[in-house]
VOVO-187664 format. One record per residue (C-alpha): residue in one letter; chain; x, y, z. Coordinates in steps of 0.02 Angstrom, whole numbers. Layout:
<r r="a" c="A" c1="X" c2="Y" c3="Z"/>
...
% end
This chain:
<r r="m" c="A" c1="-2728" c2="-2091" c3="698"/>
<r r="p" c="A" c1="-2586" c2="-2058" c3="823"/>
<r r="g" c="A" c1="-2457" c2="-1930" c3="785"/>
<r r="a" c="A" c1="-2308" c2="-1948" c3="679"/>
<r r="q" c="A" c1="-2136" c2="-1965" c3="786"/>
<r r="l" c="A" c1="-2078" c2="-1807" c3="819"/>
<r r="s" c="A" c1="-1911" c2="-1743" c3="755"/>
<r r="k" c="A" c1="-1803" c2="-1597" c3="786"/>
<r r="g" c="A" c1="-1817" c2="-1537" c3="602"/>
<r r="t" c="A" c1="-1829" c2="-1353" c3="604"/>
<r r="l" c="A" c1="-1936" c2="-1342" c3="773"/>
<r r="f" c="A" c1="-1770" c2="-1273" c3="873"/>
<r r="p" c="A" c1="-1659" c2="-1148" c3="802"/>
<r r="e" c="A" c1="-1469" c2="-1202" c3="792"/>
<r r="e" c="A" c1="-1362" c2="-1149" c3="936"/>
<r r="l" c="A" c1="-1238" c2="-1015" c3="904"/>
<r r="v" c="A" c1="-1066" c2="-1063" c3="937"/>
<r r="t" c="A" c1="-975" c2="-917" c3="1005"/>
<r r="d" c="A" c1="-805" c2="-991" c3="1003"/>
<r r="l" c="A" c1="-717" c2="-931" c3="846"/>
<r r="i" c="A" c1="-604" c2="-1044" c3="738"/>
<r r="d" c="A" c1="-446" c2="-913" c3="719"/>
<r r="k" c="A" c1="-361" c2="-943" c3="555"/>
<r r="t" c="A" c1="-238" c2="-806" c3="563"/>
<r r="k" c="A" c1="-67" c2="-883" c3="526"/>
<r r="g" c="A" c1="99" c2="-826" c3="601"/>
<r r="k" c="A" c1="245" c2="-883" c3="723"/>
<r r="s" c="A" c1="424" c2="-815" c3="762"/>
<r r="i" c="A" c1="596" c2="-907" c3="759"/>
<r r="l" c="A" c1="682" c2="-756" c3="818"/>
<r r="h" c="A" c1="565" c2="-750" c3="971"/>
<r r="a" c="A" c1="590" c2="-921" c3="1001"/>
<r r="l" c="A" c1="792" c2="-927" c3="988"/>
<r r="s" c="A" c1="817" c2="-749" c3="1058"/>
<r r="g" c="A" c1="775" c2="-659" c3="1222"/>
<r r="r" c="A" c1="661" c2="-490" c3="1230"/>
<r r="k" c="A" c1="726" c2="-339" c3="1288"/>
<r r="p" c="A" c1="640" c2="-180" c3="1323"/>
<r r="v" c="A" c1="687" c2="-26" c3="1192"/>
<r r="k" c="A" c1="676" c2="152" c3="1236"/>
<r r="f" c="A" c1="542" c2="242" c3="1143"/>
<r r="n" c="A" c1="661" c2="372" c3="1075"/>
<r r="g" c="A" c1="781" c2="232" c3="1027"/>
<r r="q" c="A" c1="944" c2="192" c3="1102"/>
<r r="t" c="A" c1="1127" c2="155" c3="1054"/>
<r r="q" c="A" c1="1202" c2="-12" c3="1083"/>
<r r="f" c="A" c1="1379" c2="-24" c3="1097"/>
<r r="v" c="A" c1="1479" c2="-171" c3="1034"/>
<r r="f" c="A" c1="1640" c2="-192" c3="1137"/>
<r r="s" c="A" c1="1773" c2="-282" c3="1066"/>
<r r="m" c="A" c1="1963" c2="-318" c3="1105"/>
<r r="d" c="A" c1="2052" c2="-367" c3="955"/>
<r r="n" c="A" c1="2231" c2="-421" c3="1007"/>
<r r="e" c="A" c1="2273" c2="-561" c3="1131"/>
<r r="i" c="A" c1="2362" c2="-562" c3="1298"/>
<r r="d" c="A" c1="2550" c2="-517" c3="1291"/>
<r r="v" c="A" c1="2681" c2="-629" c3="1384"/>
<r r="v" c="A" c1="2800" c2="-498" c3="1468"/>
<r r="a" c="A" c1="2965" c2="-532" c3="1535"/>
<r r="e" c="A" c1="3025" c2="-486" c3="1705"/>
<r r="n" c="A" c1="3068" c2="-296" c3="1679"/>
<r r="g" c="A" c1="2999" c2="-302" c3="1502"/>
<r r="a" c="A" c1="2906" c2="-171" c3="1421"/>
<r r="k" c="A" c1="2734" c2="-182" c3="1402"/>
<r r="s" c="A" c1="2639" c2="-146" c3="1249"/>
<r r="h" c="A" c1="2462" c2="-69" c3="1197"/>
<r r="g" c="A" c1="2320" c2="-210" c3="1166"/>
<r r="g" c="A" c1="2187" c2="-114" c3="1111"/>
<r r="i" c="A" c1="2004" c2="-71" c3="1134"/>
<r r="m" c="A" c1="1858" c2="-39" c3="1036"/>
<r r="l" c="A" c1="1670" c2="19" c3="1045"/>
<r r="t" c="A" c1="1579" c2="17" c3="902"/>
<r r="p" c="A" c1="1398" c2="112" c3="924"/>
<r r="v" c="A" c1="1248" c2="35" c3="846"/>
<r r="r" c="A" c1="1079" c2="148" c3="841"/>
<r r="i" c="A" c1="918" c2="47" c3="881"/>
<r r="v" c="A" c1="781" c2="159" c3="814"/>
<r r="p" c="A" c1="590" c2="83" c3="848"/>
<r r="v" c="A" c1="492" c2="33" c3="697"/>
<r r="k" c="A" c1="302" c2="55" c3="710"/>
<r r="v" c="A" c1="181" c2="-71" c3="645"/>
<r r="e" c="A" c1="-7" c2="-79" c3="658"/>
<r r="y" c="A" c1="-153" c2="-178" c3="599"/>
<r r="g" c="A" c1="-328" c2="-104" c3="593"/>
<r r="a" c="A" c1="-499" c2="-159" c3="527"/>
<r r="r" c="A" c1="-683" c2="-77" c3="495"/>
<r r="i" c="A" c1="-826" c2="-171" c3="585"/>
<r r="s" c="A" c1="-1009" c2="-105" c3="576"/>
<r r="d" c="A" c1="-1066" c2="-42" c3="748"/>
<r r="e" c="A" c1="-1224" c2="-148" c3="726"/>
<r r="f" c="A" c1="-1114" c2="-307" c3="709"/>
<r r="m" c="A" c1="-1021" c2="-242" c3="879"/>
<r r="y" c="A" c1="-1190" c2="-232" c3="970"/>
<r r="a" c="A" c1="-1248" c2="-392" c3="906"/>
<r r="s" c="A" c1="-1081" c2="-487" c3="940"/>
<r r="q" c="A" c1="-1091" c2="-435" c3="1115"/>
<r r="e" c="A" c1="-1259" c2="-493" c3="1143"/>
<r r="e" c="A" c1="-1218" c2="-662" c3="1077"/>
<r r="k" c="A" c1="-1054" c2="-645" c3="1154"/>
<r r="i" c="A" c1="-950" c2="-676" c3="996"/>
<r r="d" c="A" c1="-781" c2="-623" c3="1062"/>
<r r="v" c="A" c1="-717" c2="-549" c3="913"/>
<r r="l" c="A" c1="-616" c2="-426" c3="992"/>
<r r="k" c="A" c1="-509" c2="-563" c3="1089"/>
<r r="n" c="A" c1="-477" c2="-653" c3="944"/>
<r r="f" c="A" c1="-432" c2="-496" c3="859"/>
<r r="n" c="A" c1="-289" c2="-459" c3="990"/>
<r r="e" c="A" c1="-227" c2="-642" c3="990"/>
<r r="g" c="A" c1="-221" c2="-635" c3="797"/>
<r r="f" c="A" c1="-116" c2="-458" c3="809"/>
<r r="a" c="A" c1="-2" c2="-557" c3="918"/>
<r r="k" c="A" c1="28" c2="-685" c3="774"/>
<r r="k" c="A" c1="41" c2="-571" c3="642"/>
<r r="l" c="A" c1="182" c2="-462" c3="750"/>
<r r="a" c="A" c1="272" c2="-630" c3="789"/>
<r r="k" c="A" c1="283" c2="-682" c3="585"/>
<r r="g" c="A" c1="321" c2="-480" c3="543"/>
<r r="l" c="A" c1="461" c2="-478" c3="663"/>
<r r="d" c="A" c1="546" c2="-633" c3="568"/>
<r r="l" c="A" c1="505" c2="-544" c3="404"/>
<r r="m" c="A" c1="584" c2="-373" c3="444"/>
<r r="a" c="A" c1="728" c2="-425" c3="534"/>
<r r="i" c="A" c1="785" c2="-572" c3="423"/>
<r r="h" c="A" c1="726" c2="-498" c3="251"/>
<r r="g" c="A" c1="708" c2="-300" c3="289"/>
<r r="l" c="A" c1="526" c2="-313" c3="224"/>
<r r="n" c="A" c1="381" c2="-227" c3="258"/>
<r r="p" c="A" c1="245" c2="-373" c3="292"/>
<r r="r" c="A" c1="91" c2="-297" c3="221"/>
<r r="s" c="A" c1="172" c2="-239" c3="38"/>
<r r="d" c="A" c1="292" c2="-368" c3="41"/>
<r r="a" c="A" c1="436" c2="-255" c3="-30"/>
<r r="a" c="A" c1="590" c2="-175" c3="45"/>
<r r="s" c="A" c1="553" c2="-60" c3="181"/>
<r r="a" c="A" c1="649" c2="109" c3="184"/>
<r r="v" c="A" c1="606" c2="131" c3="360"/>
<r r="i" c="A" c1="716" c2="-29" c3="395"/>
<r r="g" c="A" c1="848" c2="-13" c3="271"/>
<r r="t" c="A" c1="1003" c2="-133" c3="275"/>
<r r="n" c="A" c1="957" c2="-177" c3="464"/>
<r r="n" c="A" c1="926" c2="-359" c3="423"/>
<r r="f" c="A" c1="1008" c2="-526" c3="415"/>
<r r="d" c="A" c1="999" c2="-531" c3="226"/>
<r r="a" c="A" c1="1090" c2="-375" c3="192"/>
<r r="q" c="A" c1="1222" c2="-385" c3="358"/>
<r r="v" c="A" c1="1266" c2="-571" c3="346"/>
<r r="t" c="A" c1="1418" c2="-610" c3="249"/>
<r r="q" c="A" c1="1473" c2="-780" c3="297"/>
<r r="r" c="A" c1="1369" c2="-897" c3="184"/>
<r r="v" c="A" c1="1367" c2="-1089" c3="136"/>
<r r="t" c="A" c1="1294" c2="-1150" c3="-22"/>
<r r="y" c="A" c1="1142" c2="-1255" c3="18"/>
<r r="n" c="A" c1="1129" c2="-1446" c3="-57"/>
<r r="s" c="A" c1="945" c2="-1512" c3="-20"/>
<r r="a" c="A" c1="1036" c2="-1692" c3="-24"/>
<r r="d" c="A" c1="1134" c2="-1658" c3="122"/>
<r r="p" c="A" c1="1087" c2="-1519" c3="222"/>
<r r="d" c="A" c1="1168" c2="-1589" c3="385"/>
<r r="s" c="A" c1="1342" c2="-1552" c3="313"/>
<r r="n" c="A" c1="1284" c2="-1381" c3="257"/>
<r r="i" c="A" c1="1234" c2="-1351" c3="431"/>
<r r="e" c="A" c1="1392" c2="-1409" c3="503"/>
<r r="d" c="A" c1="1500" c2="-1293" c3="373"/>
<r r="a" c="A" c1="1398" c2="-1140" c3="418"/>
<r r="i" c="A" c1="1426" c2="-1176" c3="622"/>
<r r="a" c="A" c1="1607" c2="-1199" c3="563"/>
<r r="l" c="A" c1="1617" c2="-1026" c3="493"/>
<r r="v" c="A" c1="1540" c2="-940" c3="650"/>
<r r="t" c="A" c1="1653" c2="-1039" c3="783"/>
<r r="g" c="A" c1="1812" c2="-1019" c3="662"/>
<r r="s" c="A" c1="1766" c2="-828" c3="688"/>
<r r="e" c="A" c1="1786" c2="-854" c3="882"/>
<r r="m" c="A" c1="1581" c2="-837" c3="898"/>
<r r="d" c="A" c1="1459" c2="-940" c3="982"/>
<r r="v" c="A" c1="1314" c2="-1036" c3="896"/>
<r r="t" c="A" c1="1164" c2="-1044" c3="1023"/>
<r r="g" c="A" c1="1025" c2="-1077" c3="886"/>
<r r="l" c="A" c1="966" c2="-1136" c3="728"/>
<r r="a" c="A" c1="847" c2="-1064" c3="617"/>
<r r="l" c="A" c1="769" c2="-1176" c3="484"/>
<r r="s" c="A" c1="663" c2="-1145" c3="339"/>
<r r="e" c="A" c1="525" c2="-1268" c3="308"/>
<r r="t" c="A" c1="620" c2="-1327" c3="149"/>
<r r="a" c="A" c1="778" c2="-1360" c3="243"/>
<r r="r" c="A" c1="677" c2="-1452" c3="380"/>
<r r="a" c="A" c1="593" c2="-1569" c3="249"/>
<r r="d" c="A" c1="761" c2="-1617" c3="178"/>
<r r="l" c="A" c1="833" c2="-1650" c3="333"/>
<r r="s" c="A" c1="689" c2="-1762" c3="399"/>
<r r="k" c="A" c1="708" c2="-1865" c3="242"/>
<r r="m" c="A" c1="889" c2="-1911" c3="265"/>
<r r="k" c="A" c1="917" c2="-2094" c3="316"/>
<r r="d" c="A" c1="1074" c2="-2182" c3="384"/>
<r r="l" c="A" c1="1149" c2="-2339" c3="289"/>
<r r="s" c="A" c1="1001" c2="-2452" c3="362"/>
<r r="g" c="A" c1="872" c2="-2341" c3="309"/>
<r r="r" c="A" c1="825" c2="-2275" c3="471"/>
<r r="k" c="A" c1="774" c2="-2081" c3="486"/>
<r r="l" c="A" c1="931" c2="-1980" c3="553"/>
<r r="y" c="A" c1="816" c2="-1859" c3="622"/>
<r r="p" c="A" c1="645" c2="-1942" c3="660"/>
<r r="e" c="A" c1="608" c2="-1784" c3="785"/>
<r r="l" c="A" c1="578" c2="-1682" c3="623"/>
<r r="s" c="A" c1="454" c2="-1799" c3="544"/>
<r r="w" c="A" c1="268" c2="-1748" c3="511"/>
<r r="g" c="A" c1="290" c2="-1559" c3="543"/>
<r r="r" c="A" c1="316" c2="-1573" c3="744"/>
<r r="e" c="A" c1="367" c2="-1442" c3="841"/>
<r r="m" c="A" c1="561" c2="-1440" c3="873"/>
<r r="g" c="A" c1="654" c2="-1382" c3="1033"/>
<r r="n" c="A" c1="816" c2="-1442" c3="979"/>
<r r="m" c="A" c1="929" c2="-1546" c3="869"/>
<r r="n" c="A" c1="1092" c2="-1625" c3="938"/>
<r r="g" c="A" c1="1069" c2="-1526" c3="1096"/>
<r r="l" c="A" c1="1060" c2="-1356" c3="982"/>
<r r="p" c="A" c1="905" c2="-1242" c3="1010"/>
<r r="t" c="A" c1="825" c2="-1248" c3="838"/>
<r r="a" c="A" c1="657" c2="-1178" c3="761"/>
<r r="a" c="A" c1="582" c2="-1192" c3="597"/>
<r r="a" c="A" c1="463" c2="-1059" c3="501"/>
<r r="t" c="A" c1="405" c2="-1026" c3="321"/>
<r r="t" c="A" c1="482" c2="-840" c3="365"/>
<r r="v" c="A" c1="659" c2="-896" c3="336"/>
<r r="n" c="A" c1="637" c2="-917" c3="164"/>
<r r="h" c="A" c1="493" c2="-808" c3="149"/>
<r r="g" c="A" c1="458" c2="-741" c3="-42"/>
<r r="g" c="A" c1="569" c2="-850" c3="-147"/>
<r r="s" c="A" c1="721" c2="-804" c3="-25"/>
<r r="k" c="A" c1="877" c2="-922" c3="-48"/>
<r r="i" c="A" c1="899" c2="-928" c3="140"/>
<r r="r" c="A" c1="888" c2="-1101" c3="216"/>
<r r="g" c="A" c1="953" c2="-1077" c3="370"/>
<r r="i" c="A" c1="1025" c2="-970" c3="496"/>
<r r="v" c="A" c1="1160" c2="-1012" c3="632"/>
<r r="g" c="A" c1="1238" c2="-912" c3="770"/>
<r r="d" c="A" c1="1235" c2="-820" c3="929"/>
<r r="f" c="A" c1="1054" c2="-774" c3="929"/>
<r r="e" c="A" c1="1052" c2="-748" c3="1124"/>
<r r="s" c="A" c1="1191" c2="-618" c3="1130"/>
<r r="c" c="A" c1="1207" c2="-539" c3="958"/>
<r r="f" c="A" c1="1020" c2="-507" c3="916"/>
<r r="k" c="A" c1="919" c2="-388" c3="1012"/>
<r r="w" c="A" c1="745" c2="-350" c3="992"/>
<r r="g" c="A" c1="595" c2="-287" c3="1111"/>
<r r="y" c="A" c1="440" c2="-167" c3="1126"/>
<r r="a" c="A" c1="460" c2="20" c3="1153"/>
<r r="k" c="A" c1="285" c2="38" c3="1163"/>
<r r="e" c="A" c1="127" c2="-71" c3="1150"/>
<r r="i" c="A" c1="-46" c2="-40" c3="1114"/>
<r r="p" c="A" c1="-131" c2="-215" c3="1126"/>
<r r="m" c="A" c1="-298" c2="-131" c3="1048"/>
<r r="e" c="A" c1="-397" c2="28" c3="1037"/>
<r r="i" c="A" c1="-581" c2="55" c3="961"/>
<r r="i" c="A" c1="-606" c2="222" c3="870"/>
<r r="q" c="A" c1="-777" c2="291" c3="831"/>
<r r="y" c="A" c1="-735" c2="444" c3="736"/>
<r r="g" c="A" c1="-641" c2="500" c3="586"/>
<r r="d" c="A" c1="-559" c2="426" c3="441"/>
<r r="p" c="A" c1="-421" c2="312" c3="536"/>
<r r="d" c="A" c1="-379" c2="197" c3="371"/>
<r r="n" c="A" c1="-384" c2="359" c3="259"/>
<r r="s" c="A" c1="-508" c2="269" c3="151"/>
<r r="g" c="A" c1="-607" c2="433" c3="121"/>
<r r="k" c="A" c1="-755" c2="349" c3="226"/>
<r r="d" c="A" c1="-798" c2="443" c3="398"/>
<r r="l" c="A" c1="-851" c2="295" c3="533"/>
<r r="k" c="A" c1="-997" c2="388" c3="582"/>
<r r="g" c="A" c1="-1053" c2="417" c3="408"/>
<r r="y" c="A" c1="-1064" c2="225" c3="379"/>
<r r="n" c="A" c1="-1104" c2="168" c3="564"/>
<r r="q" c="A" c1="-934" c2="95" c3="583"/>
<r r="v" c="A" c1="-803" c2="80" c3="721"/>
<r r="y" c="A" c1="-614" c2="44" c3="687"/>
<r r="v" c="A" c1="-514" c2="-89" c3="789"/>
<r r="r" c="A" c1="-334" c2="-55" c3="780"/>
<r r="c" c="A" c1="-180" c2="-141" c3="875"/>
<r r="e" c="A" c1="-1" c2="-58" c3="861"/>
<r r="a" c="A" c1="165" c2="-97" c3="936"/>
% end
């Protein structure tokens, strides 16, 4: 009898797809709205310069008065962050043979976590892992420092933004950016004019934003993280918010000891430890 029609079935092993699906979550609105500036490893002092009085009109031969000047020091102290994980050394060898680039994805994943962590630390003063207030950060965060606030109305977030901008410009400060929570973004996207057309079609369906009405705008869940009442932040992100790296260790592979204080020696368990720090 002629042979049956050949089918692939289990004759051939499946091919290993080495590209990983990276499900690491994280992005930063502060990174999008402000500029990065290097920070000295031992910290540094940033002075806030102000001239509080206005210029004085002086008559010919008239007496000149003192205008006043002020320098207010703000101490910038680096905060160390890290992410590490244990991997069996057998897996490391196997992944190299099959070219599964775990380390490349680990590095990229750390960058995402670092971006999200910047927002959580700077906006809310949280330790991102414990989701609790960080004693190291203290009150050096938006939640604790910002005093000008507008009560949010989900039915008219546009007016809330206008009122918040008026508070900033009324204090003779600039507005260079708008940071939105995803809640406020959704509320804005639903607003319509009298003919039923969307006022902000660029916000529909979760698309990335560049600006709204000419104002640089970004949205992220980090703004109202953990049930925070914050729905948006407006202000001078370009000049008045400073951040940067004092030191970066993109990745190190540790082969000895107990680097995560788990009580398990790496060599004793045939493991290596992958860690990124900043």
